[in-house]
N, CA, C and O of each residue as an XYZ file, in Angstrom:
188
protein
N      -9.991    -13.318      1.677
C     -10.129    -11.873      1.260
C      -8.782    -11.516      1.827
O      -8.200    -12.124      2.725
N      -8.292    -10.270      1.077
C      -7.136     -9.496      1.500
C      -7.539     -8.071      1.237
O      -8.167     -7.679      0.254
N      -7.114     -7.374      2.205
C      -7.420     -6.131      2.655
C      -6.231     -4.890      2.448
O      -5.214     -4.904      3.143
N      -6.418     -4.070      1.656
C      -5.100     -3.057      1.495
C      -5.597     -1.660      2.177
O      -6.575     -1.047      1.751
N      -4.751     -1.196      3.370
C      -5.043     -0.222      4.092
C      -4.167      0.855      3.060
O      -3.197      0.428      2.434
N      -4.567      2.154      2.959
C      -4.012      3.087      2.725
C      -4.398      4.429      3.344
O      -5.485      4.976      3.154
N      -3.288      4.969      4.194
C      -3.417      6.080      4.811
C      -2.777      7.316      3.992
O      -1.624      7.264      3.563
N      -3.591      8.387      3.819
C      -3.515      9.272      2.813
C      -3.015     10.492      3.659
O      -3.818     10.725      4.562
N      -1.948     11.342      3.655
C      -1.512     12.437      4.281
C      -1.229     13.140      2.876
O      -1.292     12.569      1.787
N      -0.846     14.739      3.131
C      -0.582     16.000      2.138
C       0.418     15.227      1.281
O      -0.066     14.984      0.175
N       1.789     14.716      1.456
C       2.801     14.424      0.650
C       3.150     13.207      0.614
O       4.085     12.965     -0.150
N       2.588     12.103      1.351
C       2.890     10.525      1.269
C       1.755      9.987      1.938
O       0.913     10.520      2.661
N       1.940      8.605      1.471
C       0.582      7.747      1.833
C       1.509      6.486      2.223
O       2.573      6.120      1.725
N       0.708      5.914      3.339
C       1.290      4.719      3.756
C       0.357      3.586      3.665
O      -0.858      3.704      3.824
N       1.068      2.301      3.360
C       0.087      1.245      2.813
C       0.497      0.082      3.476
O       1.683     -0.135      3.728
N      -0.407     -0.672      3.771
C      -0.274     -2.150      4.624
C      -1.264     -3.161      3.821
O      -2.296     -2.816      3.245
N      -0.716     -4.542      3.904
C      -1.735     -5.592      3.394
C      -1.893     -6.629      4.452
O      -1.019     -7.134      5.157
N      -3.340     -6.875      4.423
C      -3.672     -8.022      5.415
C      -4.370     -9.314      4.882
O      -5.160     -9.340      3.938
N      -4.047    -10.155      5.470
C      -4.921    -11.218      4.902
C      -6.479    -11.577      5.720
O      -6.743    -10.999      6.773
N      -7.186    -12.316      5.268
C      -8.486    -12.329      5.962
C      -8.408    -12.692      7.688
O      -9.244    -12.320      8.512
N      -7.220    -13.483      7.964
C      -7.170    -13.562      9.465
C      -6.447    -12.432     10.110
O      -6.049    -12.694     11.246
N      -6.201    -11.334      9.699
C      -5.829    -10.394      9.901
C      -3.897    -10.318     10.061
O      -3.228     -9.401     10.538
N      -3.545    -11.298      9.620
C      -1.858    -11.167      9.408
C      -1.544    -10.379      8.615
O      -2.296    -10.144      7.668
N      -0.318     -9.723      8.763
C       0.232     -8.763      8.057
C       0.954     -9.288      6.590
O       2.014     -9.905      6.690
N       0.511     -9.099      5.547
C       1.435     -9.652      4.286
C       2.238     -8.913      3.724
O       2.990     -9.358      2.857
N       2.249     -7.587      4.113
C       3.142     -6.310      3.549
C       3.420     -5.583      4.495
O       2.454     -4.901      4.839
N       4.416     -5.407      5.138
C       4.562     -4.312      6.370
C       4.307     -2.990      5.824
O       4.563     -2.822      4.632
N       3.792     -1.921      6.581
C       3.603     -0.717      6.169
C       4.727     -0.050      5.456
O       5.847      0.015      5.963
N       4.441      0.456      4.268
C       5.475      1.052      3.519
C       5.018      2.606      3.077
O       3.823      2.855      2.917
N       5.818      3.404      2.934
C       5.481      4.967      2.792
C       5.915      5.009      1.147
O       6.840      4.354      0.667
N       5.126      5.832      0.484
C       5.276      6.186     -0.985
C       5.019      7.515     -1.078
O       4.255      7.948     -0.215
N       5.456      8.324     -1.913
C       5.297      9.583     -2.494
C       4.217      9.754     -3.135
O       3.766      8.677     -3.525
N       3.461     10.840     -3.481
C       2.644     11.060     -4.405
C       2.897     11.211     -5.911
O       2.400     12.063     -6.647
N       3.784     10.205     -6.253
C       4.509     10.763     -7.627
C       4.239      9.386     -8.690
O       4.006      8.239     -8.309
N       4.322      9.759     -9.811
C       4.115      8.710    -10.752
C       4.728      7.800    -10.764
O       4.224      6.816    -11.306
N       6.152      7.674    -10.159
C       6.804      6.394    -10.223
C       6.406      5.822     -9.311
O       5.892      4.725     -9.530
N       6.480      6.331     -7.907
C       6.022      5.597     -6.664
C       4.609      4.832     -6.737
O       4.530      3.727     -6.199
N       3.403      5.428     -7.438
C       2.420      4.936     -7.713
C       2.293      3.911     -8.630
O       1.633      2.904     -8.374
N       2.879      4.085     -9.694
C       3.096      2.667    -10.602
C       3.894      1.534     -9.729
O       3.596      0.342     -9.805
N       4.764      1.952     -9.034
C       5.597      0.827     -8.076
C       4.643      0.299     -7.007
O       4.947     -0.812     -6.574
N       3.565      0.863     -6.499
C       2.581      0.514     -5.711
C       1.557     -0.556     -6.546
O       1.118     -1.643     -6.171
N       1.380      0.056     -7.617
C       0.156     -0.823     -8.504
C       0.909     -2.078     -9.050
O       0.174     -3.023     -9.337
N       2.074     -2.226     -9.216
C       2.978     -3.196     -9.589
C       2.966     -4.052     -8.513
O       2.672     -5.235     -8.686
N       3.282     -3.562     -7.279
C       3.141     -4.542     -5.940
C       1.645     -5.233     -5.714
O       1.469     -6.352     -5.230
N       0.847     -4.535     -6.063
C      -0.647     -4.751     -5.967
C      -1.148     -5.552     -7.045
O      -2.278     -6.034     -6.971
N      -0.263     -5.776     -8.239
C      -0.466     -6.512     -9.619
C      -1.833     -5.907     -9.987
O      -2.789     -6.676    -10.096
N      -2.009     -4.489    -10.202
C      -3.291     -4.005    -11.036
C      -2.901     -2.898    -11.894
O      -3.732     -2.365    -12.629
């Protein structure tokens, strides 16, 4: 299982990805609430 954590705030969000052992697969990254940043996040998540 892979867990995706997203901390949502007013102007940006931070996300990180962990595997089932709790190992960090993607260091926390910030992204703005814009179409381009959301598209980049979806591409990163392959959805």
